[in-house]
C-alpha positions in Angstrom: 3.8 -24.8 -0.9 5.3 -22.2 -3.3 2.4 -19.7 -3.5 0.2 -17.7 -1.2 -2.7 -19.8 -2.5 -1.1 -23.1 -1.6 -0.2 -21.8 1.9 -3.7 -20.4 2.4 -5.4 -23.6 1.3 -3.1 -25.7 3.6 -3.7 -23.4 6.6 -7.5 -23.2 6.0 -7.9 -27.0 5.8 -5.6 -27.6 8.8 -7.8 -25.3 10.8 -10.9 -27.1 9.7 -12.4 -24.3 7.6 -14.1 -24.6 4.2 -13.8 -21.8 1.8 -17.4 -20.8 2.7 -16.9 -20.9 6.5 -13.6 -18.9 6.3 -15.2 -16.3 4.0 -18.2 -15.9 6.3 -16.0 -15.6 9.4 -13.9 -12.8 7.9 -16.8 -11.1 6.1 -15.9 -11.7 2.4 -17.4 -13.7 -0.4 -16.4 -17.3 -1.0 -15.0 -16.1 -4.3 -12.4 -14.0 -2.6 -11.0 -17.1 -0.8 -11.3 -19.1 -4.0 -9.4 -16.5 -6.1 -6.7 -16.2 -3.4 -6.2 -19.9 -3.3 -6.0 -20.0 -7.1 -3.6 -17.0 -7.1 -5.9 -15.0 -9.3 -5.9 -11.9 -7.2 -3.6 -9.8 -5.1 -4.8 -9.9 -1.5 -5.8 -6.7 0.3 -4.0 -6.2 3.6 -7.3 -6.1 5.5 -8.2 -9.5 4.1 -4.7 -11.0 4.9 -5.0 -9.7 8.5 -8.4 -11.1 8.9 -7.3 -14.5 7.6 -4.2 -14.6 9.8 -6.2 -13.6 12.8 -8.9 -16.2 12.2 -6.5 -19.0 11.4 -3.9 -17.8 14.0 -1.1 -17.9 11.4 1.9 -15.7 10.7 1.2 -13.1 7.9 4.9 -13.3 6.7 4.5 -17.0 6.3 1.2 -16.7 4.4 2.3 -13.8 2.1 6.0 -14.6 1.6 6.5 -18.1 2.8 8.9 -16.8 5.4 9.1 -18.1 9.0 6.8 -20.5 10.8 3.1 -21.0 9.9 1.9 -20.6 13.5 1.5 -17.1 14.8 4.3 -16.3 17.2 2.3 -13.4 18.5 -0.1 -15.5 20.6 1.7 -14.3 23.7 1.2 -10.7 22.9 -1.2 -8.7 25.0 -4.6 -7.8 23.7 -3.6 -4.1 23.8 -0.6 -4.9 21.5 -2.9 -6.6 19.1 -5.4 -3.7 19.1 -2.6 -1.2 18.6 -1.3 -3.2 15.6 -4.7 -3.4 14.1 -5.2 0.4 14.6 -1.9 1.1 12.9 -2.8 -1.1 9.9 -6.0 0.7 9.6 -4.7 4.2 10.0 -1.4 4.0 8.0 -3.1 4.3 4.6 -5.2 7.3 5.6 -4.2 10.8 4.6 -2.4 13.0 7.1 -5.5 15.1 7.7 -7.5 11.9 8.4 -4.9 10.6 10.8 -4.8 14.0 12.6 -8.6 13.9 12.9 -8.6 10.4 14.4 -5.8 11.5 16.8 -7.8 14.5 17.9 -10.9 12.3 18.3 -9.0 9.8 20.5 -7.6 12.6 22.6 -11.1 14.1 23.1 -12.5 10.7 24.0 -9.7 10.1 26.6 -10.3 13.6 28.1 -14.1 13.0 28.3 -13.6 9.6 29.9 -11.2 10.9 32.5 -13.7 13.7 33.4 -16.5 11.1 33.8 -14.4 8.8 36.0 -13.3 11.7 38.3 -17.0 12.6 39.1 
C-alpha cells in the first residue's frame, strides 16, 4: 500500500463501505472517492478528516502511510474531538474571520451564563 489511494481503498473495504456509501456518508460524490482511490486528485483536508472520522482511521496513516491504520484517538474525549475539528475549520480563515468567530463564541458563552443564572 504505497499510495493514499491504496490505503483508502483498503480501509474502506475493511470497514464494509462501497465508494457510494462512503461518499454519501461524508457528503461528497462517488467521483471524489473514486478519484482519490485512483490518485487522480489531491484530497482536501475536510474530506480527509471526514473519511478518517467515518472509517475511524489515523489521518497520518491515510495521507502519509505513517503509523497504525486504526485511530489511536478513540480514547479522546468528545470535547477534544470537537476542539480539534474547530481548529481544522478555523485555521484557514483570515485573522479577521477568526476574531469574529472568537467574539461570537464569547458572546454566546456570556449569554448562556446569564440565562442559567436566572
